[in-house]
C-alpha positions, -999 to +999 in steps of 0.1 A: -502-071+349-533-050+348-514-024+328-503-051+304-539-064+300-551-028+292-524-024+265-534-058+250-571-048+249-563-015+234-542-032+207-569-057+199-595-030+197-573-009+174-566-039+152-604-044+148-608-007+141-582-009+114-599-039+099-632-020+098-616+009+080-598-013+055-631-030+046-647+004+039-638+035+020-647+056+051-661+050+086-676+077+108-671+079+146-707+066+153-702+036+131-669+027+149-684+033+183-713+009+175-691-017+159-666-018+188-690-012+216-670+015+233-675+052+240-670+080+216-641+093+237-623+059+234-628+059+196-614+094+194-583+085+215-578+054+193-580+075+161-556+101+174-531+073+183-535+055+150-531+087+130-499+096+150-485+061+140-493+068+103-519+041+100-550+062+093-560+097+084-587+114+105-614+135+088-643+156+101-664+130+120-645+099+110-614+083+095-599+068+064-574+040+061-540+050+046-528+030+016-498+048+001-496+043-037-460+043-050-466+018-078-499+012-096-513-022-105-508-032-141-533-019-167-547-054-171-553-057-134-569-022-131-592-029-161-611-055-141-611-036-108-644-017-102-652-021-139-690-015-135-683+017-116-658+029-142-683+024-170-709+044-152-684+072-145-674+073-182-710+075-193-717+105-171-684+121-183-694+116-219-726+136-214-705+167-205-687+168-239-703+191-264-701+188-302-670+205-315-651+202-282-613+197-282-609+170-255-577+158-238-581+122-225-554+113-200-541+077-199-560+054-176-586+026-174-616+048-166-606+073-192-603+044-217-639+037-210-646+074-218-627+072-250-649+043-261-680+063-252-669+092-274-652+074-303-683+076-325-687+114-322-672+128-354-672+165-344-647+160-316-610+166-317-590+143-294-556+148-277-541+121-256-509+109-240-523+073-236-513+045-259-544+025-251-566+057-257-549+064-290-554+028-301-591+028-292-597+061-310-577+053-341-595+019-344-628+038-344-614+060-373-620+093-355-617+124-376-591+143-356-566+127-331-533+141-317-510+119-297-482+134-276-447+120-280-424+112-251-410+084-230-432+053-227-444+046-191-455+010-187-473+017-154-503+033-172-493+030-209-487+067-212-461+091-226-442+111-201-410+132-198-399+166-213-409+157-248-445+149-236-448+181-215-435+202-244-460+187-268-489+192-243-480+229-238-487+236-274-524+227-271-554+246-258-583+222-249-619+227-239-620+197-214-594+176-197-604+142-183-578+133-158-569+099-142-554+099-107-542+075-081-556+093-051-582+120-044-574+135-009-605+154+002-590+161+036-560+180+022-579+190-010-555+176-036-550+149-062-521+126-063-504+100-085-478+073-079-448+089-096-433+124-100-428+119-138-465+112-144-475+141-120-454+166-140-471+156-173-505+159-156-498+194-143-490+205-178-524+191-189-542+211-162-524+242-175-538+239-210-574+230-201-604+253-199-622+227-177-605+200-156-626+169-148-612+141-126-626+106-131-621+085-100-640+055-086-645+051-048-612+032-043-592+063-051-606+082-021-592+058+005-556+059-007-527+083-006-501+085-033-465+098-033-467+126-059-490+156-057-505+166-090-523+197-079-548+213-055-584+206-059-588+243-065-575+235-100-603+209-105-637+218-118-655+185-113-648+151-098-670+123-112-671+092-090-695+064-080-720+061-051-694+043-030-678+077-023-711+093-011-706+089+027-670+102+026-680+131+004-707+141+028-680+149+054-660+171+030-662+209+030-692+223+011-669+239-015-656+204-024-690+187-022-702+211-050-675+197-073-685+160-069-708+143-093-721+108-086-725+083-114 
């Protein structure tokens, strides 16, 4: 019986620990220790156990909940999620664009906000695989706009497949603004929900002089099935202040790439 009670207490504590993580983007060991009223050694044992069961991912000094993305929310749903943060990210991103730039804007809801910010700048040349992006820019009567062909992907209103990758390969752009499902600072990579989208995005990275990821804080607490690339291929990550605590635990080489909106 005593052994059964100990298992029950452990299970209840670990359930509370998971709830704490799921309510936050990131929690450090000290926070969890204070919240649960147990020793640091107990927290560390719980984190090791939960990671072994595939429920969390440990980081330096803390842990992240795991939420594997294999299918995104619809565009309409994602447009209203963290919308204020997405707008702030887009405004910071727009400041990085210089007159005369050739800019590739990936399909996505944060990148759509960026397109709106840039649509009045007549000196820019735009390339996109996003139907919503193209609609926004064409409605603004931009001077120069190229849209890749390909197979329509309803998940993010983008063009994917071999026709899209072939079209993308023929461009050389100054800046790529990339939309992702997941930024994994622990393993230093960016991910997206499906292999078809990842393949197109890898082609985008290959044609860009500068790669800039736009990702609100929710993207840092998720995993996703398909790897796009290593963060070595990314020049900047623009995010919101909700990512600040998690970013502080990342290696210095990655911290230097993060810009807070």
